[in-house]
N, CA, C and O atoms as CSV, one atom per row, in Angstrom:
chain,resi,resn,atom,element,x,y,z
A,1,MET,N,N,0.838,-1.178,0.000
A,1,MET,CA,C,0.000,0.000,0.000
A,1,MET,C,C,0.883,1.241,0.000
A,1,MET,O,O,1.797,1.381,0.812
A,2,GLU,N,N,0.579,2.142,-0.941
A,2,GLU,CA,C,1.286,3.412,-1.043
A,2,GLU,C,C,0.323,4.560,-0.840
A,2,GLU,O,O,-0.750,4.573,-1.443
A,3,ASP,N,N,0.669,5.504,-0.027
A,3,ASP,CA,C,-0.079,6.761,0.097
A,3,ASP,C,C,-1.592,6.591,0.154
A,3,ASP,O,O,-2.297,7.164,-0.677
A,4,GLY,N,N,-2.098,5.844,1.079
A,4,GLY,CA,C,-3.548,5.758,1.206
A,4,GLY,C,C,-4.021,4.389,1.642
A,4,GLY,O,O,-3.229,3.478,1.888
A,5,LEU,N,N,-5.301,4.273,1.727
A,5,LEU,CA,C,-5.933,3.054,2.166
A,5,LEU,C,C,-6.753,2.484,1.014
A,5,LEU,O,O,-7.750,3.079,0.607
A,6,GLU,N,N,-6.336,1.333,0.489
A,6,GLU,CA,C,-6.994,0.750,-0.676
A,6,GLU,C,C,-8.467,0.443,-0.430
A,6,GLU,O,O,-9.274,0.532,-1.355
A,7,GLU,N,N,-8.827,0.088,0.780
A,7,GLU,CA,C,-10.209,-0.275,1.092
A,7,GLU,C,C,-11.153,0.929,1.100
A,7,GLU,O,O,-12.369,0.756,1.178
A,8,ALA,N,N,-10.611,2.137,1.020
A,8,ALA,CA,C,-11.432,3.342,1.059
A,8,ALA,C,C,-12.216,3.545,-0.235
A,8,ALA,O,O,-13.193,4.294,-0.251
A,9,PHE,N,N,-11.807,2.891,-1.311
A,9,PHE,CA,C,-12.469,3.048,-2.603
A,9,PHE,C,C,-12.869,1.701,-3.166
A,9,PHE,O,O,-12.192,0.694,-2.959
A,10,THR,N,N,-13.967,1.701,-3.873
A,10,THR,CA,C,-14.403,0.511,-4.577
A,10,THR,C,C,-14.256,0.779,-6.068
A,10,THR,O,O,-14.899,1.682,-6.604
A,11,PHE,N,N,-13.419,0.006,-6.734
A,11,PHE,CA,C,-13.219,0.161,-8.167
A,11,PHE,C,C,-14.456,-0.357,-8.887
A,11,PHE,O,O,-14.874,-1.496,-8.679
A,12,VAL,N,N,-15.038,0.484,-9.735
A,12,VAL,CA,C,-16.258,0.104,-10.443
A,12,VAL,C,C,-15.972,-0.158,-11.907
A,12,VAL,O,O,-16.341,-1.210,-12.431
A,13,ASP,N,N,-15.324,0.779,-12.576
A,13,ASP,CA,C,-15.072,0.658,-14.002
A,13,ASP,C,C,-13.955,1.606,-14.396
A,13,ASP,O,O,-13.566,2.479,-13.620
A,14,GLU,N,N,-13.446,1.433,-15.592
A,14,GLU,CA,C,-12.364,2.272,-16.086
A,14,GLU,C,C,-12.721,2.761,-17.481
A,14,GLU,O,O,-13.264,2.007,-18.289
A,15,TYR,N,N,-12.415,4.033,-17.766
A,15,TYR,CA,C,-12.715,4.642,-19.051
A,15,TYR,C,C,-11.453,5.247,-19.617
A,15,TYR,O,O,-10.564,5.665,-18.876
A,16,SER,N,N,-11.378,5.293,-20.934
A,16,SER,CA,C,-10.156,5.780,-21.579
A,16,SER,C,C,-10.131,7.296,-21.768
A,16,SER,O,O,-9.190,7.819,-22.365
A,17,GLU,N,N,-11.132,8.008,-21.280
A,17,GLU,CA,C,-11.168,9.463,-21.391
A,17,GLU,C,C,-10.152,10.104,-20.444
A,17,GLU,O,O,-9.963,9.646,-19.317
A,18,THR,N,N,-9.503,11.171,-20.918
A,18,THR,CA,C,-8.632,11.960,-20.061
A,18,THR,C,C,-9.415,13.200,-19.662
A,18,THR,O,O,-9.703,14.061,-20.493
A,19,VAL,N,N,-9.753,13.283,-18.389
A,19,VAL,CA,C,-10.610,14.356,-17.886
A,19,VAL,C,C,-9.770,15.578,-17.543
A,19,VAL,O,O,-8.797,15.498,-16.793
A,20,GLN,N,N,-10.173,16.709,-18.112
A,20,GLN,CA,C,-9.524,17.993,-17.829
A,20,GLN,C,C,-10.185,18.662,-16.632
A,20,GLN,O,O,-9.514,19.278,-15.804
A,21,SER,N,N,-11.520,18.534,-16.547
A,21,SER,CA,C,-12.297,19.112,-15.457
A,21,SER,C,C,-13.552,18.279,-15.304
A,21,SER,O,O,-14.123,17.836,-16.301
A,22,GLY,N,N,-13.997,18.054,-14.068
A,22,GLY,CA,C,-15.182,17.233,-13.870
A,22,GLY,C,C,-15.924,17.576,-12.594
A,22,GLY,O,O,-15.390,18.221,-11.692
A,23,LEU,N,N,-17.188,17.122,-12.542
A,23,LEU,CA,C,-18.042,17.410,-11.397
A,23,LEU,C,C,-19.152,16.372,-11.321
A,23,LEU,O,O,-19.771,16.055,-12.336
A,24,TRP,N,N,-19.410,15.841,-10.138
A,24,TRP,CA,C,-20.579,14.991,-9.908
A,24,TRP,C,C,-21.776,15.913,-9.737
A,24,TRP,O,O,-21.801,16.723,-8.810
A,25,VAL,N,N,-22.781,15.804,-10.625
A,25,VAL,CA,C,-23.977,16.636,-10.506
A,25,VAL,C,C,-25.094,15.890,-9.781
A,25,VAL,O,O,-26.077,16.497,-9.357
A,26,SER,N,N,-24.945,14.594,-9.642
A,26,SER,CA,C,-25.864,13.769,-8.849
A,26,SER,C,C,-25.112,12.499,-8.486
A,26,SER,O,O,-23.970,12.306,-8.901
A,27,ALA,N,N,-25.749,11.642,-7.717
A,27,ALA,CA,C,-25.109,10.391,-7.324
A,27,ALA,C,C,-24.864,9.479,-8.523
A,27,ALA,O,O,-24.002,8.602,-8.475
A,28,ASP,N,N,-25.626,9.690,-9.600
A,28,ASP,CA,C,-25.541,8.827,-10.782
A,28,ASP,C,C,-24.874,9.473,-11.984
A,28,ASP,O,O,-24.669,8.803,-12.996
A,29,CYS,N,N,-24.529,10.749,-11.908
A,29,CYS,CA,C,-24.067,11.467,-13.099
A,29,CYS,C,C,-22.804,12.275,-12.827
A,29,CYS,O,O,-22.769,13.144,-11.956
A,30,PHE,N,N,-21.771,11.960,-13.598
A,30,PHE,CA,C,-20.507,12.697,-13.551
A,30,PHE,C,C,-20.363,13.470,-14.862
A,30,PHE,O,O,-20.366,12.867,-15.935
A,31,THR,N,N,-20.239,14.781,-14.789
A,31,THR,CA,C,-20.015,15.603,-15.981
A,31,THR,C,C,-18.531,15.922,-16.071
A,31,THR,O,O,-17.849,16.072,-15.057
A,32,PHE,N,N,-18.041,16.022,-17.313
A,32,PHE,CA,C,-16.611,16.300,-17.475
A,32,PHE,C,C,-16.322,16.916,-18.830
A,32,PHE,O,O,-17.122,16.832,-19.761
A,33,ILE,N,N,-15.160,17.535,-18.912
A,33,ILE,CA,C,-14.604,18.039,-20.155
A,33,ILE,C,C,-13.311,17.268,-20.379
A,33,ILE,O,O,-12.442,17.235,-19.508
A,34,ASN,N,N,-13.187,16.646,-21.554
A,34,ASN,CA,C,-11.959,15.904,-21.828
A,34,ASN,C,C,-10.922,16.823,-22.473
A,34,ASN,O,O,-11.196,17.999,-22.711
A,35,ILE,N,N,-9.748,16.296,-22.752
A,35,ILE,CA,C,-8.662,17.127,-23.266
A,35,ILE,C,C,-8.922,17.602,-24.697
A,35,ILE,O,O,-8.255,18.529,-25.158
A,36,ARG,N,N,-9.872,16.993,-25.411
A,36,ARG,CA,C,-10.242,17.438,-26.751
A,36,ARG,C,C,-11.313,18.525,-26.723
A,36,ARG,O,O,-11.677,19.057,-27.771
A,37,GLY,N,N,-11.824,18.863,-25.534
A,37,GLY,CA,C,-12.822,19.902,-25.402
A,37,GLY,C,C,-14.259,19.417,-25.484
A,37,GLY,O,O,-15.177,20.235,-25.539
A,38,SER,N,N,-14.477,18.114,-25.494
A,38,SER,CA,C,-15.844,17.588,-25.495
A,38,SER,C,C,-16.422,17.665,-24.085
A,38,SER,O,O,-15.783,17.262,-23.114
A,39,ILE,N,N,-17.631,18.186,-23.994
A,39,ILE,CA,C,-18.341,18.250,-22.719
A,39,ILE,C,C,-19.285,17.053,-22.699
A,39,ILE,O,O,-20.155,16.927,-23.561
A,40,SER,N,N,-19.114,16.184,-21.724
A,40,SER,CA,C,-19.869,14.935,-21.677
A,40,SER,C,C,-20.333,14.647,-20.263
A,40,SER,O,O,-19.919,15.302,-19.307
A,41,TYR,N,N,-21.206,13.645,-20.150
A,41,TYR,CA,C,-21.572,13.148,-18.834
A,41,TYR,C,C,-21.618,11.631,-18.867
A,41,TYR,O,O,-21.912,11.019,-19.894
A,42,LEU,N,N,-21.324,11.049,-17.732
A,42,LEU,CA,C,-21.263,9.602,-17.574
A,42,LEU,C,C,-22.409,9.169,-16.686
A,42,LEU,O,O,-22.517,9.595,-15.536
A,43,ILE,N,N,-23.272,8.312,-17.235
A,43,ILE,CA,C,-24.361,7.731,-16.447
A,43,ILE,C,C,-24.464,6.257,-16.775
A,43,ILE,O,O,-24.372,5.860,-17.937
A,44,GLY,N,N,-24.654,5.455,-15.752
A,44,GLY,CA,C,-24.873,4.029,-15.958
A,44,GLY,C,C,-23.844,3.355,-16.837
A,44,GLY,O,O,-24.185,2.435,-17.580
A,45,GLY,N,N,-22.606,3.782,-16.776
A,45,GLY,CA,C,-21.561,3.173,-17.586
A,45,GLY,C,C,-21.512,3.671,-19.024
A,45,GLY,O,O,-20.718,3.171,-19.820
A,46,LYS,N,N,-22.339,4.638,-19.369
A,46,LYS,CA,C,-22.384,5.177,-20.732
A,46,LYS,C,C,-21.942,6.635,-20.725
A,46,LYS,O,O,-22.324,7.404,-19.842
A,47,ILE,N,N,-21.138,7.008,-21.711
A,47,ILE,CA,C,-20.714,8.397,-21.869
A,47,ILE,C,C,-21.604,9.053,-22.910
A,47,ILE,O,O,-21.715,8.575,-24.040
A,48,MET,N,N,-22.244,10.165,-22.514
A,48,MET,CA,C,-23.131,10.917,-23.389
A,48,MET,C,C,-22.503,12.278,-23.662
A,48,MET,O,O,-22.092,12.972,-22.732
A,49,LYS,N,N,-22.429,12.662,-24.938
A,49,LYS,CA,C,-21.848,13.949,-25.297
A,49,LYS,C,C,-22.895,15.042,-25.151
A,49,LYS,O,O,-24.021,14.909,-25.629
A,50,LEU,N,N,-22.509,16.119,-24.486
A,50,LEU,CA,C,-23.383,17.272,-24.279
A,50,LEU,C,C,-23.086,18.380,-25.281
A,50,LEU,O,O,-24.002,19.063,-25.739
A,51,GLY,N,N,-21.823,18.563,-25.623
A,51,GLY,CA,C,-21.439,19.620,-26.556
A,51,GLY,C,C,-19.932,19.736,-26.641
A,51,GLY,O,O,-19.198,18.871,-26.163
A,52,ASN,N,N,-19.482,20.816,-27.256
A,52,ASN,CA,C,-18.049,21.086,-27.395
A,52,ASN,C,C,-17.711,22.441,-26.796
A,52,ASN,O,O,-18.519,23.370,-26.821
A,53,ALA,N,N,-16.522,22.535,-26.266
A,53,ALA,CA,C,-16.010,23.807,-25.767
A,53,ALA,C,C,-15.020,24.338,-26.814
A,53,ALA,O,O,-14.151,23.602,-27.280
A,54,ASP,N,N,-15.156,25.601,-27.172
A,54,ASP,CA,C,-14.269,26.194,-28.177
A,54,ASP,C,C,-12.854,26.386,-27.644
A,54,ASP,O,O,-11.871,26.228,-28.369
A,55,LYS,N,N,-12.776,26.722,-26.390
A,55,LYS,CA,C,-11.489,26.983,-25.763
A,55,LYS,C,C,-11.332,26.021,-24.584
A,55,LYS,O,O,-12.194,25.184,-24.316
A,56,LYS,N,N,-10.208,26.170,-23.896
A,56,LYS,CA,C,-9.980,25.354,-22.707
A,56,LYS,C,C,-10.880,25.870,-21.582
A,56,LYS,O,O,-10.683,26.973,-21.074
A,57,HIS,N,N,-11.856,25.069,-21.206
A,57,HIS,CA,C,-12.796,25.432,-20.150
A,57,HIS,C,C,-12.631,24.544,-18.931
A,57,HIS,O,O,-12.101,23.436,-19.012
A,58,HIS,N,N,-13.092,25.049,-17.810
A,58,HIS,CA,C,-13.165,24.281,-16.571
A,58,HIS,C,C,-14.590,24.383,-16.054
A,58,HIS,O,O,-15.255,25.403,-16.234
A,59,ILE,N,N,-15.050,23.326,-15.415
A,59,ILE,CA,C,-16.402,23.322,-14.872
A,59,ILE,C,C,-16.407,24.075,-13.546
A,59,ILE,O,O,-15.640,23.766,-12.634
A,60,LEU,N,N,-17.284,25.067,-13.461
A,60,LEU,CA,C,-17.450,25.825,-12.220
A,60,LEU,C,C,-18.446,25.145,-11.286
A,60,LEU,O,O,-18.211,25.044,-10.081
A,61,GLY,N,N,-19.558,24.679,-11.851
A,61,GLY,CA,C,-20.588,24.075,-11.020
A,61,GLY,C,C,-21.832,23.757,-11.812
A,61,GLY,O,O,-21.892,23.955,-13.026
A,62,TYR,N,N,-22.829,23.258,-11.094
A,62,TYR,CA,C,-24.107,22.895,-11.698
A,62,TYR,C,C,-25.220,23.446,-10.823
A,62,TYR,O,O,-25.186,23.309,-9.600
A,63,ASP,N,N,-26.211,24.072,-11.460
A,63,ASP,CA,C,-27.380,24.581,-10.757
A,63,ASP,C,C,-28.579,23.753,-11.192
A,63,ASP,O,O,-29.071,23.902,-12.311
A,64,GLY,N,N,-29.046,22.886,-10.311
A,64,GLY,CA,C,-30.168,22.004,-10.616
A,64,GLY,C,C,-31.482,22.733,-10.806
A,64,GLY,O,O,-32.346,22.260,-11.545
A,65,LYS,N,N,-31.653,23.872,-10.159
A,65,LYS,CA,C,-32.888,24.644,-10.324
A,65,LYS,C,C,-32.959,25.269,-11.712
A,65,LYS,O,O,-34.040,25.378,-12.290
A,66,GLN,N,N,-31.835,25.671,-12.237
A,66,GLN,CA,C,-31.773,26.269,-13.572
A,66,GLN,C,C,-31.425,25.235,-14.650
A,66,GLN,O,O,-31.493,25.534,-15.842
A,67,ASN,N,N,-31.051,24.015,-14.228
A,67,ASN,CA,C,-30.601,22.966,-15.163
A,67,ASN,C,C,-29.450,23.457,-16.031
A,67,ASN,O,O,-29.444,23.265,-17.247
A,68,ARG,N,N,-28.488,24.086,-15.394
A,68,ARG,CA,C,-27.355,24.670,-16.106
A,68,ARG,C,C,-26.030,24.181,-15.537
A,68,ARG,O,O,-25.825,24.133,-14.324
A,69,LEU,N,N,-25.142,23.821,-16.449
A,69,LEU,CA,C,-23.763,23.499,-16.127
A,69,LEU,C,C,-22.942,24.735,-16.467
A,69,LEU,O,O,-22.988,25.209,-17.602
A,70,TYR,N,N,-22.196,25.263,-15.507
A,70,TYR,CA,C,-21.430,26.494,-15.698
A,70,TYR,C,C,-19.960,26.173,-15.931
A,70,TYR,O,O,-19.354,25.375,-15.216
A,71,LEU,N,N,-19.401,26.825,-16.965
A,71,LEU,CA,C,-17.998,26.653,-17.341
A,71,LEU,C,C,-17.309,28.012,-17.328
A,71,LEU,O,O,-17.967,29.048,-17.435
A,72,VAL,N,N,-16.000,28.008,-17.198
A,72,VAL,CA,C,-15.215,29.236,-17.227
A,72,VAL,C,C,-13.958,28.985,-18.063
A,72,VAL,O,O,-13.404,27.886,-18.052
A,73,ASP,N,N,-13.511,30.024,-18.791
A,73,ASP,CA,C,-12.252,29.911,-19.526
A,73,ASP,C,C,-11.161,30.695,-18.798
A,73,ASP,O,O,-11.409,31.272,-17.740
A,74,LYS,N,N,-9.954,30.714,-19.366
A,74,LYS,CA,C,-8.827,31.373,-18.677
A,74,LYS,C,C,-8.992,32.882,-18.566
A,74,LYS,O,O,-8.352,33.514,-17.725
A,75,ASN,N,N,-9.853,33.473,-19.415
A,75,ASN,CA,C,-10.114,34.913,-19.343
A,75,ASN,C,C,-11.282,35.237,-18.418
A,75,ASN,O,O,-11.749,36.376,-18.376
A,76,LEU,N,N,-11.749,34.245,-17.684
A,76,LEU,CA,C,-12.850,34.356,-16.734
A,76,LEU,C,C,-14.205,34.647,-17.394
A,76,LEU,O,O,-15.098,35.221,-16.770
A,77,ASN,N,N,-14.346,34.248,-18.653
A,77,ASN,CA,C,-15.643,34.307,-19.320
A,77,ASN,C,C,-16.464,33.107,-18.872
A,77,ASN,O,O,-15.942,31.996,-18.778
A,78,ILE,N,N,-17.735,33.322,-18.599
A,78,ILE,CA,C,-18.625,32.265,-18.121
A,78,ILE,C,C,-19.480,31.755,-19.288
A,78,ILE,O,O,-20.004,32.542,-20.077
A,79,TYR,N,N,-19.609,30.445,-19.382
A,79,TYR,CA,C,-20.432,29.794,-20.399
A,79,TYR,C,C,-21.379,28.828,-19.691
A,79,TYR,O,O,-21.056,28.292,-18.631
A,80,THR,N,N,-22.539,28.613,-20.283
A,80,THR,CA,C,-23.471,27.650,-19.698
A,80,THR,C,C,-23.930,26.651,-20.752
A,80,THR,O,O,-23.980,26.946,-21.946
A,81,HIS,N,N,-24.261,25.469,-20.271
A,81,HIS,CA,C,-24.866,24.429,-21.099
A,81,HIS,C,C,-26.070,23.897,-20.343
A,81,HIS,O,O,-26.017,23.696,-19.130
A,82,ARG,N,N,-27.146,23.674,-21.064
A,82,ARG,CA,C,-28.352,23.134,-20.443
A,82,ARG,C,C,-28.164,21.644,-20.207
A,82,ARG,O,O,-27.829,20.892,-21.123
A,83,LEU,N,N,-28.381,21.236,-18.983
A,83,LEU,CA,C,-28.236,19.836,-18.580
A,83,LEU,C,C,-29.401,19.500,-17.666
A,83,LEU,O,O,-29.403,19.866,-16.491
A,84,LEU,N,N,-30.388,18.805,-18.206
A,84,LEU,CA,C,-31.609,18.497,-17.456
A,84,LEU,C,C,-31.406,17.306,-16.525
A,84,LEU,O,O,-31.112,16.196,-16.968
A,85,LEU,N,N,-31.565,17.553,-15.252
A,85,LEU,CA,C,-31.458,16.477,-14.278
A,85,LEU,C,C,-32.557,15.436,-14.504
A,85,LEU,O,O,-32.321,14.240,-14.331
A,86,SER,N,N,-33.756,15.882,-14.888
A,86,SER,CA,C,-34.850,14.941,-15.142
A,86,SER,C,C,-34.529,14.018,-16.321
A,86,SER,O,O,-34.896,12.843,-16.300
A,87,MET,N,N,-33.852,14.532,-17.342
A,87,MET,CA,C,-33.465,13.700,-18.480
A,87,MET,C,C,-32.400,12.689,-18.076
A,87,MET,O,O,-32.438,11.531,-18.492
A,88,MET,N,N,-31.451,13.138,-17.264
A,88,MET,CA,C,-30.423,12.212,-16.788
A,88,MET,C,C,-31.048,11.115,-15.927
A,88,MET,O,O,-30.686,9.945,-16.049
A,89,ASN,N,N,-31.991,11.494,-15.053
A,89,ASN,CA,C,-32.681,10.497,-14.229
A,89,ASN,C,C,-33.444,9.505,-15.093
A,89,ASN,O,O,-33.441,8.308,-14.809
A,90,PHE,N,N,-34.104,9.993,-16.152
A,90,PHE,CA,C,-34.798,9.134,-17.099
A,90,PHE,C,C,-33.817,8.136,-17.710
A,90,PHE,O,O,-34.100,6.939,-17.773
A,91,GLN,N,N,-32.670,8.629,-18.157
A,91,GLN,CA,C,-31.673,7.769,-18.794
A,91,GLN,C,C,-31.125,6.721,-17.827
A,91,GLN,O,O,-30.924,5.568,-18.205
A,92,VAL,N,N,-30.887,7.121,-16.587
A,92,VAL,CA,C,-30.409,6.163,-15.579
A,92,VAL,C,C,-31.451,5.066,-15.370
A,92,VAL,O,O,-31.106,3.886,-15.300
A,93,CYS,N,N,-32.715,5.449,-15.270
A,93,CYS,CA,C,-33.790,4.462,-15.085
A,93,CYS,C,C,-33.856,3.487,-16.254
A,93,CYS,O,O,-34.018,2.285,-16.048
A,94,ILE,N,N,-33.731,3.992,-17.472
A,94,ILE,CA,C,-33.745,3.120,-18.655
A,94,ILE,C,C,-32.566,2.152,-18.615
A,94,ILE,O,O,-32.735,0.958,-18.865
A,95,LEU,N,N,-31.383,2.654,-18.304
A,95,LEU,CA,C,-30.197,1.792,-18.248
A,95,LEU,C,C,-30.305,0.739,-17.138
A,95,LEU,O,O,-29.752,-0.355,-17.254
A,96,ASN,N,N,-31.023,1.083,-16.064
A,96,ASN,CA,C,-31.238,0.132,-14.960
A,96,ASN,C,C,-32.514,-0.686,-15.146
A,96,ASN,O,O,-32.908,-1.446,-14.262
A,97,GLN,N,N,-33.157,-0.522,-16.306
A,97,GLN,CA,C,-34.379,-1.231,-16.672
A,97,GLN,C,C,-35.522,-0.988,-15.691
A,97,GLN,O,O,-36.283,-1.898,-15.364
A,98,GLN,N,N,-35.628,0.254,-15.231
A,98,GLN,CA,C,-36.730,0.692,-14.370
A,98,GLN,C,C,-37.686,1.523,-15.225
A,98,GLN,O,O,-37.748,2.746,-15.102
A,99,ILE,N,N,-38.420,0.840,-16.084
A,99,ILE,CA,C,-39.238,1.500,-17.103
A,99,ILE,C,C,-40.349,2.349,-16.493
A,99,ILE,O,O,-40.556,3.485,-16.921
A,100,ASP,N,N,-41.067,1.824,-15.502
A,100,ASP,CA,C,-42.154,2.599,-14.892
A,100,ASP,C,C,-41.641,3.869,-14.232
A,100,ASP,O,O,-42.265,4.925,-14.334
A,101,LYS,N,N,-40.512,3.766,-13.560
A,101,LYS,CA,C,-39.923,4.941,-12.924
A,101,LYS,C,C,-39.463,5.943,-13.988
A,101,LYS,O,O,-39.593,7.152,-13.799
A,102,ALA,N,N,-38.928,5.444,-15.099
A,102,ALA,CA,C,-38.500,6.320,-16.198
A,102,ALA,C,C,-39.688,7.090,-16.752
A,102,ALA,O,O,-39.574,8.281,-17.044
A,103,ARG,N,N,-40.821,6.427,-16.899
A,103,ARG,CA,C,-42.028,7.098,-17.418
A,103,ARG,C,C,-42.457,8.258,-16.531
A,103,ARG,O,O,-43.018,9.239,-17.019
A,104,SER,N,N,-42.199,8.152,-15.237
A,104,SER,CA,C,-42.604,9.226,-14.327
A,104,SER,C,C,-41.823,10.515,-14.583
A,104,SER,O,O,-42.283,11.593,-14.208
A,105,TYR,N,N,-40.654,10.424,-15.210
A,105,TYR,CA,C,-39.849,11.618,-15.519
A,105,TYR,C,C,-40.266,12.290,-16.823
A,105,TYR,O,O,-39.959,13.465,-17.026
A,106,LEU,N,N,-40.955,11.577,-17.710
A,106,LEU,CA,C,-41.304,12.136,-19.019
A,106,LEU,C,C,-42.053,13.464,-18.959
A,106,LEU,O,O,-41.730,14.359,-19.740
A,107,PRO,N,N,-43.047,13.644,-18.067
A,107,PRO,CA,C,-43.748,14.933,-18.038
A,107,PRO,C,C,-42.857,16.124,-17.652
A,107,PRO,O,O,-43.222,17.271,-17.910
A,108,THR,N,N,-41.708,15.866,-17.044
A,108,THR,CA,C,-40.820,16.949,-16.613
A,108,THR,C,C,-39.758,17.294,-17.653
A,108,THR,O,O,-38.959,18.207,-17.450
A,109,ILE,N,N,-39.752,16.562,-18.764
A,109,ILE,CA,C,-38.762,16.791,-19.817
A,109,ILE,C,C,-39.422,17.572,-20.947
A,109,ILE,O,O,-40.429,17.124,-21.496
A,110,PRO,N,N,-38.870,18.741,-21.308
A,110,PRO,CA,C,-39.457,19.534,-22.395
A,110,PRO,C,C,-39.472,18.755,-23.718
A,110,PRO,O,O,-38.589,17.943,-23.996
A,111,GLU,N,N,-40.483,19.028,-24.505
A,111,GLU,CA,C,-40.656,18.341,-25.778
A,111,GLU,C,C,-39.450,18.543,-26.704
A,111,GLU,O,O,-39.163,17.692,-27.547
A,112,SER,N,N,-38.758,19.653,-26.548
A,112,SER,CA,C,-37.587,19.930,-27.389
A,112,SER,C,C,-36.456,18.917,-27.174
A,112,SER,O,O,-35.537,18.838,-27.990
A,113,PHE,N,N,-36.514,18.147,-26.089
A,113,PHE,CA,C,-35.495,17.139,-25.793
A,113,PHE,C,C,-35.917,15.742,-26.238
A,113,PHE,O,O,-35.142,14.796,-26.093
A,114,PHE,N,N,-37.122,15.593,-26.773
A,114,PHE,CA,C,-37.612,14.275,-27.154
A,114,PHE,C,C,-36.772,13.632,-28.257
A,114,PHE,O,O,-36.643,12.408,-28.294
A,115,GLY,N,N,-36.202,14.428,-29.148
A,115,GLY,CA,C,-35.322,13.889,-30.190
A,115,GLY,C,C,-34.099,13.218,-29.591
A,115,GLY,O,O,-33.704,12.133,-30.017
A,116,LYS,N,N,-33.500,13.873,-28.598
A,116,LYS,CA,C,-32.338,13.296,-27.912
A,116,LYS,C,C,-32.726,12.029,-27.169
A,116,LYS,O,O,-31.983,11.047,-27.174
A,117,LEU,N,N,-33.899,12.050,-26.524
A,117,LEU,CA,C,-34.363,10.856,-25.815
A,117,LEU,C,C,-34.644,9.711,-26.781
A,117,LEU,O,O,-34.357,8.552,-26.480
A,118,SER,N,N,-35.201,10.035,-27.931
A,118,SER,CA,C,-35.482,9.036,-28.948
A,118,SER,C,C,-34.193,8.347,-29.405
A,118,SER,O,O,-34.133,7.121,-29.508
A,119,LYS,N,N,-33.174,9.149,-29.675
A,119,LYS,CA,C,-31.876,8.592,-30.086
A,119,LYS,C,C,-31.288,7.721,-28.975
A,119,LYS,O,O,-30.756,6.640,-29.231
A,120,PHE,N,N,-31.392,8.208,-27.742
A,120,PHE,CA,C,-30.897,7.445,-26.591
A,120,PHE,C,C,-31.613,6.095,-26.502
A,120,PHE,O,O,-30.974,5.062,-26.302
A,121,LEU,N,N,-32.944,6.105,-26.652
A,121,LEU,CA,C,-33.722,4.868,-26.551
A,121,LEU,C,C,-33.395,3.901,-27.686
A,121,LEU,O,O,-33.365,2.689,-27.476
A,122,GLU,N,N,-33.150,4.426,-28.883
A,122,GLU,CA,C,-32.765,3.564,-30.006
A,122,GLU,C,C,-31.469,2.839,-29.702
A,122,GLU,O,O,-31.320,1.658,-30.016
A,123,LEU,N,N,-30.532,3.550,-29.090
A,123,LEU,CA,C,-29.227,2.965,-28.790
A,123,LEU,C,C,-29.224,2.062,-27.555
A,123,LEU,O,O,-28.409,1.146,-27.447
A,124,ASN,N,N,-30.144,2.330,-26.626
A,124,ASN,CA,C,-30.094,1.639,-25.329
A,124,ASN,C,C,-31.369,0.927,-24.939
A,124,ASN,O,O,-31.371,0.206,-23.941
A,125,GLY,N,N,-32.452,1.093,-25.675
A,125,GLY,CA,C,-33.725,0.541,-25.271
A,125,GLY,C,C,-34.019,-0.745,-25.953
A,125,GLY,O,O,-35.068,-1.344,-25.716
């Protein structure tokens, strides 16, 4: 054992992404920016792309009431990306095969996101 206690962590899975900045926005969802500038989130063992950052950004935080992920660049410019917690919860339920629970989230997801949900369901449903 080097520098720590191995029993303090439980190894779950390994991903080949190199994370530049990251944040847990819920118990089931880790958002991150990789070294190529892709803004993504990890749920249920699946990486979902949210968008791209033009410059080198770092994640400042997440506001669940506004459904916004806040980013900052080196010049202290603030950027936001819409990240719906209800959509992420829906996706987690689908991946865990909790279909009835997933249906309960549908009324809270704006219709403008149904295309993304449709694509997600095609790939995972």
